[in-house]
N, C-alpha and C positions, 0 to 999 in steps of 0.2 A: 386127162385122168383126174378125177376128183379126189380131194384129200379126205380121208376118214379120220375124224378125231376120236381119240380114246375116251371112253366114258370116265375112266379113272382120272385122266388129265383134266378133263373138263370139271370134274368135281373138285379137284384140288385147287384149281384156279378160282373157282367160285367161293371157296372157303378162305383162301389167303387174302383176297382183296379186302373183305370186311375187316379182317384182323389188322392189316396194315393201316387202314383208315382209322380204326379205333386207337391203335397205338400212337399214331401221329396226333390224334386229337388229345389224348392224355398228355403227351409230351408238350404240346402247345399250351395246355391248361396249366401245367406245372411251371413253365417258363413265364407265362402271363402272371401267375400268382406271385412268383418271386420278384418280378419287376414291379408289381404293385406294392408288395410288402416292404422291399428294401428301401426305396426312397422315403417311404413314410417313416420307417424306423430311423433312417439317417437324419431326415428333416427334424423329427421330434428330438433326437439326441442333440442336434445342433441348436435347436430352439431352447432346449433345457439348459444347455451350456451357456448360451447367450443370455438367457434370463438370469442365470446364477451370477454371471459376470456383471450384467447390467445393474443388478440390485446392489452391488457393492459400492460403498462410498467410504473413504478413509474416515475414521472416527473424529479426528480433529477437524477435518474439513466440514463434516456434517455438523459438528458442534458450532463451528464458526458461522456457517450459512444460516443455520436455524436461529442462532442468536441474532444475527443481523435482520433477518426477515420477521422475527417476532415483534419488531417495533412498527412494522408497516400498518397493521390495523389501527393501532393507537394514533399514528400520524394521520392517517386518512380520516379518522373520526374526530380529530381535534378541530374545533370550529373557529379558532382564531389563530393569527400568526404567532402570537406569543406562546400559545399552547403547543403549536406545531414545533416551534423552535425548542421548547422545553423538552419535547420528546426526543429531539435530536441530541441534546446534551445528556439525556438519560441513556441513549444508545452509546454515546461516547464513554460513559462510565462503565457500561457493560463490555465495551471493546477493551478498555484498560484492564478490567478484571480478567478477561480472556487471556491477554498476553501476559498479565501478571502470573497467571497459573502456569504458563509455559516457561517463563523466565527469559524469553527471547522473542524476536519477531519473525522467526523462521517458519516456513511451511515445507513439507516434504511429501512427494508422491501424490499430490492432489490431482484429481481427475476433472476433465472438462472438455469442451470443444473450442476450436479456434473461432473466436468471435470476429476478429479483424486482424489481418496481417498486411501491412503496407510499408512503403519505404519513402524516404525523402530523395531529393535529387542526387545526394552524395552516396546513396545506398544504405544509409543508416535506417534500421528497421524498427518499427513499433509493432507490438503484439499484445492483443487482449484475449483473455480466455474466459468464456462463460462457464462457471463452475457447475458441475453435474448436479442435477436435481434442484436447481435454484435459478433465480434471476440475477444473482450476484456475479459481477465481473471483476477480474483482477488483470492487471497488465501494466505496460510501460506507458509513459507519456507518448503522445502521437506527434510531437513536434519538438525540435531542438530548443526553442526558446523556453517553453514550459519546463523542459527537462534540464535546464541550465544548472540547477542546484541539486538534482537528484541522480543524474547519470544512469537512467534506467533503460534508455534505448540501446539497441544492439548494433554496433558498428561492424563493418565488413571484416575488420581485423580481430573481432571477438571470437573466442573459441566456440561460442554458441551459434555463430552465424551459419555454419554448415547444417545445423539441425533445422534451421528455417527453410532450407532448400527442399526438405522432405515433406513439408506440411502445406496445407492450404486451408482456406476458410471452410469450416464445417467439419474438419478432421477431429477425431478424438485424440486427445493428448494427455500425457502425464507430465506434470511440472513440479519443480521445487524452486525455492528462492527465499526472499526476505521482504517483508512489508517495509514501507518507508514512513518514518514519522512525519506527521503533517506540520506545516508551518502555521496555519491558522488556528489549529487546536480544536476546531469544531468536531472533528471525528477522531482525534488522537493520531490515526494514521492518515496519510494523504489520500484524498478522494478527488476524482476528476470532474464530477458533474458541475455544470454551470449554475444549476438552481438547487435550492434546498429540497424541493420535491423530487428532483432526480436523484439526489444523494440518498434520500430516504427510501424511495420505492424501487429504484434501479441503480444501486450504487456501483461505482467503478473505482476500486481501490488500486493505488499505485504500488507496484512491487518491482524488485530487481530479480530477474530470473537467474538461477544458477544451473538448472537442468531443464531441457525440453526434449521429450521423447514422443514419437508418434505411437498411438495406440494406448491401451489401458494396461498399466503395469501395477499390480497390487503390491504396495509397500507396507510392511508391518512397522507401525510407529507406536511405541508404547505411550499410553495416556498417562500423564504424570499423576501420581497418587499423592494425597495430602492427608496428614494427620493433624490432630488438634494442636500439637506442639510445633507444627511447621506452618505458620500463617502465610497467606499469600503475600508475595513481594512484588511490588510494581517494578518493572525493569528500571535499572539504575538511571538510564537516560531521561526518565520522566518522573521519577519518584520525588515528590517534594519532601525535603528533609525537615526534621523537627529538632527541638533543642538537644535531643539525645545524640544527634549526628554532628554536633559542633566540631568534634575532632576531625571529621571527614571533610566538612565544608568550611571550616574556620569559624572564628568567634563571630557572634552577631553584634559587630561594632562598626558597621559601615557608616553609621551616623556620625562617627568621629574621624573617619578616614578622609584624606584629601580627595576632593572631587577632581575628575579630569576636566581641564579648562576647555569647555566647548567653544567659548567665544574666541579663544586664541588659536585653536587648532582647526576649527571648521571655517576656513577662510574663503572657500569657493561655493558657488551655487552649482547645481547640477548642470546648468546651462554652460558654465565656463570652466568646469573642473577639468584637470588634465587626464581625461579618459579617452579610450577609443570609442568610436561611434557605436560599436557593438556593446561595450560595457555601459555606455550611457543609456542605450535602449533597454538593456536588461534591468538596470536600476529603475528606470522610468516605469517599466511594466510591473515590477514588484510593488512600487509605491502606489501606482494606479489600481492594481488588483486589491491591495490592502484597503484602500479607501472605499472601493466598490463593495467589498465584503462587509465593511462596517456600516456604511450608510446607504447601500444599494444605489449609489450614483457615482459616476466617475468624477475625479477631480478635474478642474480646468487645467489644460496643459501648462499655463503659466504658473499655476500653483505648484505643480509637480516639479517643474524646472527651477523653482525658487528654493527647493530643498537645499540645506547647507551640507557641504561635503568636505571631508578632510581625512587625515590619516591618523592612525593610532597603532602603537607598537604592542601587540599582544603576543606574538610568537617569540619563543625563547631563542630562536635563531637570529633575532634582530630584524626580521622583515616587517614591513608595515602593512596594515590592513586598512580597509576603507570604512569610515564611519559616516553615516548619513543621518540627518535629523530634519524632520519636518514639523514645524510648530504652527498651529492655527489658533489665534486668540491667546488667552492667558492660561489655557489648560496645559496639562502634561503633553509633552511632545512624543511623536513616534520616532523610533530609532531603529536603524538596521546596521548590521556589520556584514561586510562582504570580504571574502578572501580570494586571492589569486592562487590557483593551483593548476599545474600542468597547462598553463596558457589560457585557462578559463576562469571566469569570475563566478563565484558561488556565494549565495546568501548563507551566512553562518548564524545569524540571530535576527529575530524581529521582536521588538519589545517597545515599551514606552516609559516615560518618566521625565523628571526635570534634572536629574543628576546621573552621571555616569562615573563609575568607580572601577579602576583597574586594581585588582587584589594582588598581593604578593604570592599567594598560593597558585599552583598551576596543575594541569593535567594534560598528558599527551603532547607536551611541548607548547601549550598555550596558557596564558594567565587566566585565572577565574575573573569574572567581571560581575558587577552588581549595578542595579539601577535603583534610584530613589523616586518613589511615586508620591507626590504631594497630596496629602489628605486635608490638612488644615495647618494653621500657623504653628501648631505645636505637635504635629503628628505626620509621620511618613511611613510608607510601606516599602520595604526593601526586598527585591528579588535577586537571588544569586544564581549565576549561570556557570556551568563548567563544560569545557570542551570534551566531547566523548569520542573523538577521533573522526567524526563526520561533521558535527555542528555543535553549537552551544545549546545545552539543555538545562532547564531549571532544576536546581538541586536543593534550593531552600527559599522560603518566603516567610518574612516576619514583620510584625508591626512594632514600630518604635514610637510610643506615645509619651507625653509629658517630657518633651525634649529639653525643657528648661530646667529639669531636675537632674541630679547626678546620683546613680545612673538613671536613664529613662526606663519606662515600663516596657519590657519586651515580651511579646506574645506571638504565638503562631498566627499566620494569616487565617482568616475565616474562610471556610470552604464554601 
């Protein structure tokens, strides 16, 4: 028996089919449109947010890196070694003025990426950070020998060490810490480059980190304001004093004070001094590095080992410090003071002269010292150094001329 379809049913079916297909098409179109729009909007929002964050650099950081890199064109265009070196000392003056404006050597919340993170065999870590938007690098020394007098590397017992477990090379980080005053004085703060060109075009400044955080954290740091009645002050640890500071640094009368008897007290050579092998190696490296920086050639080993070594009592607690002198020819001699602290030997002063004076005045438990630099038979320059809690820093410099008269002619050192 054949089935007879209702004309009405057949007509409803033919109408409902196109309607369902049309509705499905509209629904798919709506879903497709939403999928296309949503990621675009989200991506754009993320990109905008990233660009906003990426454009931010702490004002003091930007001021520092801009100042440092402003000297690169002048250095590159200088056509003689003398002119290039002069640009470096011009940059040193700018660095002093920068920190003078801050009144300290600290930096806070600076942004950059991990340039290098490595360890020594004992686990002690070195870290360098390439500052955001520049070629300038800040960081610790990368070996314990170079770090002997700075203590910038991060040991496994340091509270910062766990922070290093969270980062790797290339990571964006936020760091705080303190710059380290340099021993050579060429850059005011310590710089790690082996060559002058490296120091000027891709500088790596030595710092002690106090905070290390993964990622970019914007920290609001007020830019110090200055008015005409508040002139810039060089940080105390480096500010040469003038006659107006006599109360602070003592009278300018070192020319009549008793000199420390170098002949009687420096009775050993570096070769036979009662030092540990590690201490001897540290002192050797300091002397050798100093001679290389001055003359661009290393001293002969026998010359370095002939340096005279003895002890001098500078600490108020009665402990003895190490005084080292290296003389070549009839000129003024190079001098270094080393102190033992927490089982380590640290360089406390590098200077030169023919006379060494221990003053009665003191600071932070150590006597002030002065050196006399021979200029002529009737003239000497005296440099006065004061312990700032970390090292001896120059606080005064004056010229004593016409020593055969009473009193001699005292003037500020020429800048």
